[in-house]
C-alpha positions as CSV (number, residue, x, y, z in Angstrom):
1,M,20.5,28.1,-35.2
2,R,20.7,24.4,-36.1
3,R,23.3,23.7,-33.5
4,P,21.3,24.7,-30.4
5,T,18.3,22.7,-31.7
6,L,20.5,19.6,-32.4
7,L,22.1,20.0,-29.0
8,A,18.7,20.3,-27.2
9,A,17.5,17.2,-29.0
10,L,20.6,15.3,-28.0
11,V,20.3,16.3,-24.4
12,L,16.6,15.3,-24.4
13,A,17.4,11.9,-25.9
14,V,20.0,11.2,-23.2
15,V,17.6,12.3,-20.4
16,L,14.9,10.0,-21.8
17,I,17.2,7.0,-22.2
18,A,18.5,7.5,-18.6
19,A,15.0,7.7,-17.2
20,V,13.8,4.3,-18.5
21,P,15.3,2.3,-15.7
22,V,14.1,4.8,-13.1
23,V,10.4,4.4,-14.2
24,A,10.7,0.6,-14.1
25,A,11.4,0.7,-10.3
26,T,8.1,2.5,-9.4
27,R,6.2,1.4,-6.3
28,V,3.0,2.6,-4.7
29,T,2.6,3.0,-0.9
30,L,-0.9,2.7,0.5
31,G,-1.9,3.8,4.0
32,A,-4.9,3.0,6.1
33,S,-6.0,4.1,9.6
34,L,-7.8,1.2,11.4
35,T,-10.6,1.5,14.0
36,G,-13.3,-0.8,15.4
37,E,-15.9,1.8,14.3
38,K,-15.1,1.0,10.6
39,E,-15.9,-2.7,10.9
40,V,-18.6,-4.0,8.6
41,P,-21.1,-5.4,9.6
42,G,-19.7,-4.7,13.0
43,P,-19.4,-4.3,15.8
44,G,-15.6,-4.0,16.0
45,D,-13.6,-3.3,19.1
46,P,-14.7,0.2,20.1
47,N,-11.2,1.0,21.7
48,G,-9.1,-0.5,18.9
49,R,-6.8,1.5,16.8
50,G,-4.1,0.7,14.2
51,E,-2.1,1.8,11.1
52,A,-1.3,-0.1,8.0
53,E,1.4,0.7,5.4
54,V,1.4,-1.4,2.3
55,K,4.0,-1.0,-0.5
56,V,2.7,-2.4,-3.8
57,Y,5.3,-3.7,-6.2
58,K,4.8,-5.4,-9.6
59,Q,4.3,-8.9,-8.1
60,K,4.4,-8.5,-4.3
61,V,3.2,-6.4,-1.4
62,C,5.3,-5.5,1.6
63,Y,3.4,-4.4,4.7
64,K,3.8,-3.1,8.2
65,L,0.9,-3.3,10.7
66,E,0.7,-1.6,14.1
67,V,-2.3,-2.1,16.4
68,K,-3.2,-1.1,19.9
69,R,-6.0,-1.4,22.5
70,I,-7.2,-4.8,21.1
71,K,-6.8,-8.4,22.4
72,A,-4.1,-10.4,20.7
73,A,-4.7,-10.5,17.0
74,T,-5.4,-13.9,15.4
75,A,-5.5,-13.0,11.7
76,A,-5.0,-10.0,9.3
77,H,-5.9,-9.6,5.7
78,I,-6.3,-7.3,2.7
79,H,-9.8,-7.5,1.5
80,R,-11.6,-6.3,-1.7
81,G,-14.5,-4.0,-0.9
82,G,-15.7,-0.5,-0.3
83,P,-16.3,1.1,3.1
84,S,-19.7,-0.5,3.6
85,V,-18.8,-4.0,2.2
86,A,-17.5,-7.1,4.0
87,G,-15.5,-8.3,1.0
88,P,-13.4,-11.4,0.1
89,I,-9.8,-11.8,1.3
90,V,-7.2,-11.1,-1.4
91,V,-4.0,-11.2,0.6
92,E,-3.2,-13.0,3.9
93,L,-1.0,-11.0,6.2
94,K,0.8,-12.1,9.4
95,A,-1.3,-11.3,12.4
96,P,0.2,-8.5,14.6
97,T,0.0,-10.8,17.7
98,D,2.3,-8.6,19.8
99,G,1.0,-5.3,18.4
100,S,2.9,-5.2,15.1
101,S,3.8,-7.4,12.2
102,K,5.5,-7.0,8.8
103,G,6.4,-9.0,5.8
104,C,6.1,-9.4,2.1
105,K,3.6,-11.6,0.1
106,A,3.6,-12.5,-3.6
107,I,0.6,-11.3,-5.5
108,S,-0.5,-11.4,-9.1
109,K,0.3,-8.7,-11.6
110,Q,-3.4,-8.2,-12.0
111,L,-4.0,-7.6,-8.2
112,S,-1.0,-5.3,-8.1
113,K,-2.5,-3.2,-10.9
114,K,-5.9,-3.1,-9.2
115,L,-4.4,-2.0,-5.9
116,R,-2.4,0.7,-7.6
117,E,-5.2,2.0,-9.7
118,H,-8.1,1.7,-7.2
119,P,-6.8,1.6,-3.7
120,S,-10.0,2.8,-2.1
121,R,-11.7,-0.5,-3.2
122,Y,-9.5,-2.4,-0.7
123,Y,-9.1,-2.5,3.1
124,V,-7.1,-4.0,5.9
125,N,-8.9,-6.1,8.6
126,V,-7.4,-7.4,11.8
127,H,-9.2,-10.2,13.7
128,N,-9.0,-11.6,17.2
129,D,-10.9,-14.0,19.5
130,P,-13.4,-11.4,20.9
131,Y,-14.1,-10.1,17.4
132,P,-13.6,-13.0,15.0
133,D,-15.3,-11.1,12.1
134,G,-12.9,-8.2,12.6
135,A,-11.7,-6.1,15.5
136,I,-10.4,-3.2,13.5
137,R,-10.6,-2.2,9.9
138,G,-9.2,0.6,7.6
139,Q,-9.9,1.5,4.0
140,F,-6.8,2.4,1.9
141,D,-7.1,6.1,1.5
142,S,-3.8,7.5,0.5
143,V,-1.3,6.9,-2.3
144,V,2.3,7.8,-2.4
145,V,4.1,7.1,-5.7
146,I,7.9,6.6,-5.1
147,V,10.2,6.5,-8.1
148,T,13.8,5.5,-7.4
149,D,16.7,4.3,-9.5
150,N,17.4,0.6,-9.7
151,A,19.8,0.8,-6.8
152,G,17.0,2.0,-4.5
153,A,17.2,5.1,-2.3
154,G,20.8,6.1,-2.4
155,S,22.8,9.2,-2.8
156,N,22.4,9.0,-6.5
157,G,18.7,8.0,-6.3
158,V,15.9,10.0,-7.8
159,G,12.8,10.3,-5.7
160,I,9.4,11.6,-6.6
161,N,6.6,11.6,-4.0
162,I,3.0,12.3,-4.9
163,A,0.4,12.3,-2.2
164,Q,-3.3,11.8,-3.1
165,D,-6.4,11.1,-1.2
166,S,-8.6,8.5,-2.9
167,P,-12.4,9.2,-3.0
């Protein structure tokens, strides 16, 4: 009976050792649906709509913004603040002047941790000339945790997706 126990312990040890680099590559993807109705203090553009996807890594965020039915965007940011708060800017994003933008920005480890742990305390805001305080806004409301191996998503990659709505 000692052999099966020893074999099981050895297999478990190998699995745990192999999992260490996988866990190190974790990222969190945040999503937000943007509208003019969500602008605080408002008003925002009543016709405006948009989507934001932000991947939060250890010391950077990579984002994709898509907006429609607003005049050309002049600025875009991630702000700290709940749904009824006009909060401070924490990350400058490239304005989606032609309807979309994407890029990556360096952030502190502290901000990365806060975005991962409390995404609903942050929002994306897109500004334009008719609405300089904000044309459309969206609170981060979803989290997807993606775990891959160090090579990224490949044929040998391991993926775990967890969807969660934040309060």
